[in-house]
N, C-alpha and C positions, 0 to 999 in steps of 0.2 A: 473444249478441251481446256481453255483457260478456267472455266468453271468447275471443272473437276479436278484440276489441279490445286485450286483456291480451296474446293472442300477438303480434299485430302489433307493440306496444309493444316488448314482449321480442326480438323479431328486429331491428328496428330498434335497439336498444340495442347488440346483440351485433354487428350491422355496423359501427357506429359505433367499439365497442370495437377489432375487428380492423383498421380503418384506422388507427385512433390507434397500434395495436402496431407496424404495418408501417410508418408514417410515422415512428416513432421509431426502429426497428430501423436503417431506411436511413440517418436523419441520424447516429446513434451509429456505425454502420461507415463513413460520410464522415468523421467526426470522429477516428476512429481511424486512417484511411488518412493524413489530412493530419498527425497527430500523429505516423506512423511516418514519413512522409517529413522532416517536419522533425528527428525524433530523427537520421536518417540521414545529412541534409545536416551537422547538426551535428558528428557524428561524423567524418565526411570532414574537413571544415573544421579539428578539432581534431587530425586526425591520430593519433585514439585508438585502440590496435589490441589492448587488453586486453580486451575483451569474451568470456568465456568461452562455448562453446557445446558442449552435450552432445548424443551421438546420441539421435535420437528426440524432438527438441524438437518441440513442435508450434508452430504460427503464432504464436499467444499468447505462449508461451515465449520466441521469437525477439525479440517486442516488447519483454518484459519486459529482457532482455539489452539491447537497443540503449537502453533509457531507463536502464538500471544503470551510470551513467557517472560518471565525476569532470570532466565539462567545465568546469563554472564554478567548482566546489569544490576544482579541481586535486588534491591528493594527501591532501585533508581524509578523516580517518577518525571514525567514532564509536566511542568506546570505552562499553561498557557495564560498569560493576564491579557483578555480582551475588553476594553471600555469598561474598568471597574468590576470585570467578572474573571473569577479567578477558576480555569478547569484544571484539571488533572487528566494524564493519558498514561495508559499502560503501554510499554514499548514493547516492540518486537525484538527478537535475538538475530542481529545480522550486522556485518562490517558498518554499513551505513549509519545505523543507531549508534555503533561504537565511537565512530568519528563525529556524530553529533554530539553524543555525551562529553567527549573530550573538548571540541570547540566551548560546550557551554560551561565546562569547568574554569573557563577562563573568564566568564562573565555571561550575563543576559544578552541574547540575539533578538534586536526589534527587527520585525518586517511589515513593510507597507503592502497590504493586499489589496487586490482588485477581484471582482466578481467575473465570473469566464462560464459562458455558457450556460448560466442558470442551475450551475451544479455545483460549484467549487468557488473558493478564494484562493487566490495563487499569488505569490510575491517572492523575490529575489532572496534568498538566505544572505549575500554576500559572501559565501564560500561555496567550495566544489568539495561535495561526499562522493565516496564511493557508491555504486548502483548494483543494485541487487533484483533487477527488473525479472517480473513475472507478469503472465496474464492473469488477471484478477479483477472481480466484480465489485467494485466501491460501494459503501452507503455511508448514511449519516455518521460523521464522527471519525471517519479513518483521517489519519494523516500519512499524506503520501511525499516520496522525494520523486520529483519530476526533473529529467535530463539533469541529473546531478547536483543542480543549483537552484532549484525551486521548490519551496515547500506549499503544500497544499493541504486544505481542509476542505475534507468533501462535505456537502448537506444533502447531496442526493446521488443516485446510482450513476456509474459509469461503468464500461470493460475499455480495458486498456491494459499495455504492458508498462507497469509502474513498478516503484521500489517501495514496500509498506515502511513506514517508522513506527507507526503504533495507531491507537484507538483511543479516543476521548472516552473518560468513564461517565457513567451513569448519566446519558443525556439522550433525549429523543431527537429526532431531526426536525421536529416543530422549533424545540428550545435551541436548539443550535442556530437555526435562521433568524429567531428572533433576537439572539446574542449578536450575531454577525451582522445583522442589518442589512440594507441596500446598500451597494453602491461601495467602495472603499473603505478599508478599517486597519488598523495598526495593532499588530499581534508580538508581543514579548513572551519569548521562549526563555526558561529556567530549567534546573534540574533543583529536585526536592533532597 
């Protein structure tokens, strides 16, 4: 009798879990469609035509390209100085980036970054920024805000709920690994 009750409880919990999973998946897809439509409308309104498309982009890659614009930030580029290497990054359009640009307008921010999980360098910004988390797949060159106060440079892939800040321009994963090196690194952020 006890085994039967336990089995029934397990089955009910599995059904509840599946229902929760599909409801959340449906909500996330609807939110993504709304965000995608808003990004497309903003692009058309601002007549921005410099979104690059590569052959073979997935739908997710196309959404990333639409979000990767300079709509409200005009021609602002993020500069990253890493051990005498100066890199630039194209910024995303969100409230996190707006707050970062505002902080950088007061002067550069220097971040001591450490390696984490052989996929990223992470360090404290020393300030808190608003979060715009979404489930994403990172790739080399992605600049991410983690938990509102940590700046992350990805040099490998990861999937997590994170806030996109930008993407380093014209760099391969191998080049980025070489510049970041092993162990700790100091990165200075400024705006162009």
